[in-house]
C-alpha positions as CSV (number, residue, x, y, z in Angstrom):
1,M,2.1,62.0,145.8
2,D,2.7,61.3,149.5
3,W,6.2,61.2,150.8
4,P,7.1,59.9,154.3
5,L,9.3,62.5,156.0
6,Q,12.4,60.4,155.9
7,D,12.0,59.8,152.2
8,A,11.3,63.4,151.5
9,K,14.5,64.4,153.4
10,N,16.6,61.9,151.6
11,Q,15.2,62.8,148.1
12,F,14.4,66.5,148.6
13,S,15.6,67.5,145.1
14,K,13.2,64.9,143.7
15,V,10.3,66.2,145.8
16,V,11.0,69.7,144.5
17,R,11.3,68.6,140.9
18,R,8.0,66.7,141.1
19,A,6.3,69.7,142.8
20,R,7.4,71.9,139.9
21,E,6.5,69.3,137.2
22,E,3.5,67.3,138.6
23,G,2.0,69.5,141.3
24,P,1.8,69.6,145.1
25,Q,3.7,66.9,147.0
26,V,2.4,65.9,150.4
27,V,5.0,65.0,153.1
28,T,3.6,62.8,155.9
29,L,4.7,62.4,159.5
30,R,3.8,59.0,160.9
31,G,1.3,58.5,158.1
32,V,-0.5,61.8,158.7
33,P,-0.2,64.7,156.1
34,A,2.1,67.3,157.7
35,V,3.1,69.7,154.9
36,V,2.7,70.3,151.2
37,V,5.6,71.2,148.9
38,L,4.3,73.2,145.9
39,S,5.9,75.2,143.1
40,A,6.5,78.9,143.5
41,E,4.1,79.4,140.6
42,E,1.3,77.6,142.4
43,Y,2.1,79.4,145.6
44,T,1.9,82.8,143.8
45,A,-1.4,81.9,142.3
46,L,-2.8,80.9,145.7
47,R,-1.7,84.2,147.2
48,A,-3.1,86.3,144.4
49,G,-5.8,88.6,145.7
50,T,-4.9,87.9,149.4
51,P,-4.4,91.3,151.1
52,N,-1.3,91.9,153.1
53,M,-1.4,93.2,156.6
54,I,-1.3,96.9,155.6
55,D,-4.1,96.4,153.0
56,A,-6.2,94.6,155.6
57,L,-5.7,97.4,158.2
58,L,-6.4,100.2,155.7
59,S,-9.5,98.5,154.5
60,G,-11.2,98.6,157.9
61,P,-14.1,100.8,158.8
62,T,-13.8,104.6,158.6
63,W,-13.7,106.6,161.7
64,D,-16.5,108.9,162.7
65,D,-15.3,112.6,162.8
66,D,-17.0,113.0,166.2
67,L,-14.9,110.3,167.7
68,V,-11.7,112.0,166.4
69,D,-12.8,115.3,167.9
70,D,-13.5,113.7,171.3
71,V,-9.9,112.2,171.4
72,Q,-8.4,115.6,170.6
73,R,-10.4,117.3,173.4
74,R,-9.5,114.7,176.0
75,D,-7.9,115.9,179.2
76,K,-4.1,115.2,178.9
77,S,-3.4,115.5,182.6
78,P,-2.2,112.4,184.5
79,S,-5.0,110.4,186.0
80,R,-3.1,110.2,189.4
81,A,-0.2,111.9,191.0
82,P,3.2,110.2,190.3
83,A,4.8,108.4,193.2
84,L,7.9,110.2,194.4
């Protein structure tokens, strides 16, 4: 069901109840869909299998050992003299 923003604000508990019982509720702003209110159960189902930031970073490409060795051998001296 579509809810104009003002109606959704005035009847928020009804919007939440319907989201839990009937499914997602669309809130419109000036007649254009703005947000969707859905039950926590549906939200959890949508998020299932979606990697979090840590999982996404750890699943990236592996590093070549030659690259790691190059970084360790890099000259650590400053690239220019500090201004005094």
